C-alpha positions in Angstrom: -16.2 -13.4 34.0 -16.3 -10.9 31.0 -14.2 -8.5 33.0 -11.5 -11.1 33.6 -11.4 -11.9 29.9 -11.0 -8.3 29.0 -8.3 -7.8 31.5 -6.5 -10.9 30.2 -6.7 -9.6 26.6 -5.3 -6.2 27.7 -2.4 -7.8 29.6 -1.5 -9.9 26.6 -1.7 -6.9 24.3 0.5 -4.8 26.7 3.1 -7.7 26.8 3.1 -7.9 23.0 3.7 -4.2 22.6 6.4 -4.2 25.2 8.2 -7.1 23.5 7.7 -6.1 19.8 6.9 -2.4 19.8 4.0 -0.8 17.9 4.4 -0.9 14.1 4.5 2.6 12.7 2.5 3.2 9.6 2.7 6.9 8.8 -0.4 8.8 7.8 -0.3 10.1 4.3 -0.3 13.8 5.4 2.7 13.7 7.7 6.4 13.6 7.1 8.0 10.6 8.9 10.4 11.6 11.6 11.0 8.6 13.9 13.8 7.3 16.0 15.6 4.1 14.8 14.5 2.1 17.8 10.8 2.7 17.0 10.9 1.3 13.5 8.4 -1.5 12.8 9.7 -5.0 12.9 8.3 -5.8 9.5 10.5 -3.3 7.7 12.8 -4.1 4.8 16.3 -2.8 4.8 17.8 -2.4 1.3 20.4 -0.3 -0.5 18.2 1.3 -3.2 20.6 3.7 -4.7 24.0 2.0 -4.5 25.5 4.3 -1.9 26.2 1.3 0.4 23.7 2.8 3.0 20.5 0.7 3.5 17.3 2.6 3.2 14.2 1.4 5.1 11.0 0.4 3.4 7.9 0.4 5.6 4.3 -0.4 4.8 2.0 2.6 4.5 -1.5 1.4 5.2 -3.0 4.9 5.4 -5.5 4.2 2.6 -7.8 2.3 5.0 -9.0 -0.2 2.4 -8.4 -3.3 4.4 -12.2 -3.7 5.1 -12.8 -4.0 1.4 -10.2 -6.6 0.6 -9.3 -10.1 1.6 -6.0 -10.1 3.6 -4.2 -11.8 0.7 -5.1 -8.9 -1.7 -4.9 -5.9 0.5 -2.9 -3.2 -1.3 0.2 -2.0 0.6 2.3 0.9 -0.4 6.0 1.2 0.5 7.5 4.4 1.9 11.2 4.8 1.8 13.0 6.2 4.9 16.6 7.4 5.3 18.5 8.3 8.4 19.0 12.0 8.9 20.2 13.6 12.1 19.6 10.4 14.1 16.0 10.0 12.9 14.4 8.4 9.9 12.6 10.7 7.5 10.5 10.1 4.4 12.7 10.1 1.4 10.3 8.5 -1.0 10.5 11.4 -3.4 14.2 10.8 -3.8 13.8 7.3 -5.2 11.8 7.8 -8.4 13.5 5.0 -10.2 12.4 2.6 -7.4 8.7 3.6 -7.9 9.1 3.6 -11.7 10.4 0.0 -11.6 7.4 -0.9 -9.4 5.0 0.7 -11.9 6.5 -1.3 -14.8 6.2 -4.5 -12.7 2.6 -3.8 -11.7 1.6 -2.9 -15.3 3.1 -6.1 -16.6 1.5 -8.1 -13.9 -1.9 -6.5 -14.6 -1.5 -7.4 -18.3 -0.7 -11.0 -17.2 -3.8 -11.1 -14.9 -6.2 -9.7 -17.4 -5.0 -11.4 -20.6 -3.1 -14.5 -19.7 -4.3 -16.1 -16.5 -7.4 -18.3 -16.6 -9.3 -17.0 -13.6 -8.0 -13.8 -12.1 -9.8 -12.4 -9.1 -11.2 -8.9 -9.3 -9.6 -8.1 -5.9 -6.2 -8.8 -7.2 -6.7 -6.5 -10.2 -7.9 -3.8 -7.9 -5.1 -4.2 -5.4 -2.4 -4.0 -8.1 -4.1 -1.0 -9.7 -4.2 0.8 -6.3 -0.5 0.1 -5.7 0.4 1.3 -9.2 -1.6 4.5 -8.6 0.2 5.2 -5.3 3.6 4.7 -7.0 2.6 7.2 -9.7 1.7 9.7 -6.9 5.1 9.2 -5.4 6.9 10.3 -8.6 4.7 13.3 -9.0 2.4 11.9 -11.6 -0.7 11.5 -9.5 -3.1 12.6 -12.4 -1.6 10.1 -14.9 -1.7 7.4 -12.2 -5.4 8.1 -11.4 -6.3 8.0 -15.1 -4.7 4.7 -15.5 -6.2 3.4 -12.3 -9.7 4.5 -13.5 -9.3 2.7 -16.8 -7.7 -0.4 -15.2 -10.5 -0.8 -12.7 -13.4 -0.2 -15.1 -15.1 -3.6 -15.3 -16.3 -2.8 -18.8 -12.7 -2.9 -19.9 -12.0 -6.3 -18.4 -12.0 -9.4 -20.6 -15.3 -11.3 -20.5 -13.6 -14.4 -19.0 -13.1 -12.5 -15.7 -16.0 -13.5 -13.6 -17.5 -10.6 -11.7 -20.5 -11.1 -9.4 -22.6 -8.4 -7.7 -20.4 -8.4 -4.6 -17.4 -7.8 -6.8 -19.1 -4.9 -8.6 -19.9 -3.3 -5.3 -16.4 -3.7 -4.0 -14.9 -2.3 -7.2 -17.2 0.7 -6.9 -16.3 1.3 -3.2 -12.5 1.0 -3.9 -12.8 3.3 -7.0 -14.7 5.9 -4.9 -12.1 5.8 -2.1 -9.2 6.2 -4.5 -11.1 9.1 -6.2 -11.4 10.8 -2.8 -7.7 10.2 -2.2 -6.8 11.6 -5.6 -8.4 14.9 -4.6 -6.1 15.3 -1.6 -2.3 15.6 -1.5 -0.2 12.4 -1.1 3.3 12.9 0.2 
């Protein structure tokens, strides 16, 4: 009986992959070089620089933090791809203004979370702080981004109205340590 269930699950998974393809989330240490037909279905196409050519934004989940966050707060970083010689390549470094705009948005949102909302969740503060750090890394300001991340995620700096229990403290510590590990390695 277990064998039949496993076979059924495998068949369903194979059919899903054949119909939808496998989403591609590039590892942080590789340059993206993929054919257009293998792009993930959850991509966003948008002209980011006004040249009337749509760039592709894909989710980069290479941080491997999903086990620490609820799905609704899992930090996701966008990579920007452009078409070159029939393949999409990572062009994130060419779009500094996009990431600078995201940083401004995230910092404003963090201010709202910490100072204006009645009951912000620690996970939300962490997720926004992680995404802001990754955007700083994209524009070549990894150290500045890490310093801001470290201050933003220090529970001692949070207003007292933000309720933090022991499970939250442990999660904050784990996320901070993971980002500290990442900060010591190159991000492309």
